[in-house]
C-alpha atoms as one frame of an Amber mdcrd trajectory, in Angstrom:
protein
   0.000   0.000   0.000   1.305   3.459  -0.896   2.086   5.919   1.857  -0.249
   8.916   1.877   1.164  12.434   1.842  -0.368  14.628   4.545  -1.994  17.719
   3.008  -2.976  21.122   4.360  -6.407  22.033   3.002  -8.239  25.361   3.247
 -12.035  25.258   2.837 -14.484  28.136   2.608 -17.905  27.646   4.265 -18.039
  23.907   4.913 -21.499  24.089   6.515 -23.376  22.388   3.663 -23.705  18.715
   2.839 -20.804  18.612   0.397 -18.480  20.568   2.672 -19.294  18.331   5.627
 -18.462  15.168   3.661 -15.266  16.677   2.265 -14.125  17.757   5.736 -14.854
  14.349   7.274 -13.023  12.581   4.446  -9.961  14.799   4.755  -9.827  14.273
   8.514 -10.067  10.488   8.028  -6.977  10.790   5.812  -5.322  12.715   8.687
  -4.948  15.881   6.587  -4.857  19.305   8.257  -8.072  21.225   7.529  -8.580
  24.968   8.027 -12.092  26.327   7.494 -13.216  29.916   7.103 -16.867  30.545
   7.964 -19.144  33.226   9.367 -20.215  31.106  12.345 -18.217  31.039  15.557
 -17.195  27.354  15.550 -14.589  25.401  17.467 -13.305  21.865  17.216 -11.489
  19.512  19.555  -9.980  17.677  16.574  -6.235  18.386  16.413  -6.265  18.557
  12.588  -9.236  20.931  12.289  -9.176  24.699  12.804 -11.950  27.239  12.212
 -11.489  30.904  11.333 -14.474  33.191  11.864 -14.287  35.677   9.011 -15.785
  36.770   5.728 -13.957  35.087   2.841 -13.013  38.344   1.176 -10.007  38.699
  -1.118  -8.308  40.899   1.483  -8.629  38.157   4.123  -7.405  35.458   1.763
  -4.361  37.483   0.713  -3.167  37.783   4.316
């Protein structure tokens, strides 16, 4: 079996059905997931981090 390369993934607004499945799948692969959303969310999962912000171009550039 091939060794998986750990990825760092940035998602915008994962609150829908598709985003939820994508996030869960990435965490099962032990990837690091950062999510930007308008809600004030937190996670106890070590590979998941939420950022409360509007996904504007200015935010994404910084």
